[in-house]
C-alpha positions in Angstrom: -26.6 -136.4 133.7 -29.3 -136.8 136.3 -29.0 -140.6 136.1 -25.2 -140.3 136.5 -25.7 -138.2 139.6 -28.4 -140.5 141.1 -26.2 -143.6 140.6 -23.2 -141.8 142.1 -21.0 -142.4 139.1 -17.7 -140.6 138.7 -17.2 -139.6 135.1 -13.5 -139.1 135.6 -12.8 -142.5 137.2 -11.3 -145.1 134.9 -14.0 -147.6 135.9 -16.9 -146.8 138.1 -18.3 -149.9 139.9 -21.8 -151.0 139.1 -23.8 -153.5 141.2 -26.8 -155.8 140.6 -28.8 -155.7 143.8 -31.6 -158.1 144.7 -34.3 -157.8 147.3 -36.6 -160.9 147.8 -40.4 -160.2 148.1 -40.3 -162.6 151.1 -38.4 -160.1 153.2 -39.1 -156.7 151.6 -42.3 -154.9 150.6 -42.7 -154.4 146.9 -45.6 -152.4 145.4 -45.4 -154.5 142.2 -45.6 -157.8 144.2 -42.4 -159.0 142.7 -38.8 -159.3 143.8 -36.8 -156.1 143.2 -33.7 -156.3 141.0 -31.8 -153.2 140.1 -28.5 -152.0 138.7 -27.0 -149.4 141.0 -24.0 -147.3 141.5 -22.0 -147.1 144.8 -23.8 -144.0 146.1 -27.0 -146.0 146.7 -25.3 -148.0 149.4 -25.3 -145.4 152.2 -26.4 -144.9 155.8 -29.5 -143.0 154.7 -30.8 -146.2 153.0 -30.0 -148.5 155.9 -26.5 -149.7 155.1 -24.0 -149.7 158.0 -20.4 -148.8 157.7 -19.4 -152.5 157.5 -22.0 -153.2 154.8 -20.7 -150.2 152.7 -17.1 -151.2 153.1 -17.8 -154.9 152.2 -19.8 -153.9 149.1 -17.1 -151.4 148.1 -14.5 -154.1 148.4 -16.2 -156.6 146.0 -14.3 -157.6 142.9 -16.3 -158.0 139.7 -18.4 -161.2 140.0 -18.3 -161.4 143.8 -21.5 -161.3 145.8 -22.2 -159.6 149.1 -25.0 -161.2 151.2 -26.8 -159.0 153.8 -25.8 -160.1 157.4 -29.4 -159.2 158.4 -31.4 -160.7 155.5 -29.1 -163.3 154.1 -30.0 -164.5 150.6 -33.1 -162.2 150.7 -30.8 -159.2 149.9 -27.7 -159.7 147.9 -25.4 -157.4 145.8 -23.2 -158.6 143.0 -20.5 -156.4 141.5 -21.0 -156.4 137.7 -18.4 -153.7 136.7 
């Protein structure tokens, strides 16, 4: 249940969106020294983590398979909706 809460998943929604997010080591610090690739729920795209209103709206509007590219970082930070 903690993972459900952290991902911002709604257990009562017919389908909760999931996203595959990518951060390139060329633009973002990584303690592992590798690109970061994570599967995330919608709650992780928020103002507290540096996403603006337009970013949040654009990511939320993605259809399955569509990709959002950061207006600030371009291909160094992308989000693909996977569900």
